[in-house]
C-alpha positions in Angstrom: 87.7 128.5 87.8 84.3 130.0 88.2 83.6 133.1 90.3 81.6 130.9 92.7 84.5 128.4 93.1 86.9 131.3 93.7 84.6 132.8 96.4 84.3 129.4 98.1 88.1 128.9 98.1 88.6 132.4 99.5 86.0 131.8 102.2 87.6 128.5 103.2 91.0 130.2 103.4 89.6 133.0 105.6 88.1 130.3 107.8 91.4 128.5 108.1 93.1 131.8 108.9 90.6 132.6 111.7 91.0 129.2 113.3 94.8 129.2 113.0 95.0 132.7 114.5 92.6 131.8 117.4 94.6 128.8 118.1 97.9 130.7 118.0 96.6 133.4 120.3 95.1 130.9 122.7 98.4 128.9 122.9 100.4 132.2 123.5 98.0 134.0 125.9 95.2 131.7 126.8 91.6 131.5 125.7 90.6 134.7 127.6 92.8 136.6 125.1 90.8 135.3 122.2 88.1 137.9 121.3 86.4 138.6 118.0 87.9 142.1 118.1 91.5 140.8 118.6 91.0 138.2 115.9 89.6 140.7 113.5 92.6 142.9 114.1 95.1 140.1 113.7 93.7 138.7 110.5 93.0 142.2 109.1 89.3 141.6 108.4 86.4 143.4 110.0 84.4 141.8 112.8 81.4 141.4 110.5 83.6 139.2 108.2 84.6 137.1 111.2 80.9 136.8 112.2 80.1 135.6 108.7 82.2 132.5 109.4 81.6 132.0 113.1 78.7 133.2 115.3 81.2 133.8 118.1 84.0 132.5 120.2 82.1 129.4 121.2 82.1 128.2 117.5 85.7 129.2 117.1 86.6 127.0 120.1 84.6 124.2 118.5 86.5 124.6 115.2 89.9 124.4 117.1 88.6 121.4 118.9 87.7 119.6 115.7 91.1 120.4 114.2 92.8 119.2 117.4 90.8 115.9 117.4 92.0 115.2 113.8 95.6 115.9 114.7 95.5 113.9 117.9 93.9 110.9 116.1 96.6 111.0 113.5 99.4 111.2 116.0 97.9 108.3 118.1 97.6 106.1 115.0 101.1 106.8 113.8 102.6 106.1 117.2 100.6 102.9 117.8 101.3 101.6 114.3 105.0 101.9 114.9 104.8 99.6 118.0 105.0 95.9 117.6 103.3 94.5 120.8 100.1 95.2 122.5 102.0 96.6 125.5 104.1 98.8 123.3 101.1 100.1 121.5 99.3 101.0 124.7 102.4 102.7 126.1 102.8 104.6 122.8 99.1 105.7 122.9 99.5 106.9 126.5 102.7 108.8 125.8 101.4 110.3 122.6 98.2 111.5 124.2 100.0 113.1 127.1 102.6 114.7 124.8 99.8 116.1 122.7 98.1 117.6 125.7 101.3 119.1 127.0 102.4 120.6 123.6 98.9 121.9 122.7 97.3 123.1 126.0 94.8 125.5 124.3 93.8 122.9 121.8 93.5 120.4 124.6 91.3 122.8 126.6 89.2 123.4 123.5 88.7 119.6 123.1 88.0 118.7 126.7 87.5 121.7 129.0 85.8 124.5 127.2 82.3 124.8 125.7 82.8 124.7 121.9 79.2 123.8 121.3 80.1 120.2 120.3 78.1 117.1 121.2 80.2 114.3 122.8 79.2 110.6 123.0 76.0 111.1 121.1 74.6 110.4 117.6 75.3 113.9 116.5 78.9 114.0 117.7 81.1 115.4 114.9 83.2 112.9 113.0 86.6 114.2 114.1 85.6 113.6 117.7 84.3 110.1 116.9 87.5 109.4 115.0 89.7 110.5 117.9 87.9 108.2 120.2 88.2 105.5 117.6 91.9 105.9 117.4 92.1 105.1 121.2 89.6 102.2 120.9 91.5 100.6 118.0 94.5 100.2 120.2 92.8 99.5 123.5 90.2 96.9 122.4 92.9 94.3 122.1 93.8 94.6 125.8 90.3 95.3 127.3 90.1 91.7 128.7 87.5 89.1 128.7 84.0 90.2 129.4 84.9 93.9 129.4 83.3 96.0 126.8 86.1 97.7 124.7 84.3 101.0 124.6 83.9 101.1 128.3 87.5 100.1 128.9 88.6 102.9 126.5 86.5 105.4 128.3 88.2 104.5 131.7 91.7 104.5 130.2 91.0 107.8 128.4 89.7 109.3 131.7 92.8 108.2 133.4 95.0 109.9 130.7 92.9 113.0 130.9 93.3 113.1 134.7 97.1 112.7 134.3 97.3 115.4 131.6 95.1 117.9 133.6 96.7 117.3 137.0 100.2 117.5 135.6 99.5 120.7 133.7 98.0 122.4 136.6 100.9 121.5 138.8 99.0 119.1 141.0 101.2 116.2 139.9 105.0 116.7 139.4 105.9 116.2 135.7 109.1 114.3 136.4 106.9 111.3 137.5 104.9 111.1 134.3 106.9 108.1 132.9 106.3 106.0 136.0 102.6 107.0 136.1 102.2 105.9 132.5 104.0 102.7 133.2 101.8 102.0 136.2 98.6 102.8 134.1 99.7 100.5 131.3 100.8 97.6 133.6 97.8 97.7 136.0 94.9 98.8 133.9 95.7 97.8 130.3 97.7 94.6 131.0 96.0 93.4 134.2 
């Protein structure tokens, strides 16, 4: 291995460590607790080293969001692949999405609430974000209905899931009714 290859590997490992540490800190204490000073202390590197990877917290949030999008897409695809009917696939998608949001609130915020400097729904949207949307679309396009654009239908279904995830997490909807809400969403919107 050349010196250049070793340096690149070490740089990639430091970057993974920064993102993992930011994610862990955000999940434990919220995004307000994630500062470059605290990250530098936790990973035992200087702040200039941290800034050599990310220009600031915004880019770190973006990196966590991209990592989360990749994970969410994989979870959605695995759950929907295990289902054998369109209804079961849509229900699995909805439950998986909501479970992901509940298990990873800081990642979910990085994806959909905070400014990570990422473009959404544009040509320059990063591939992990496009792929996360594609994971939803792959399942929902088969139930969109005649004359309804699958992408538009996916946006509406996704917005509904996002609303359920956000309102439940903030205590505005009681969590014990999540199952019936998902059933209603699937029955009325996806299977209408």
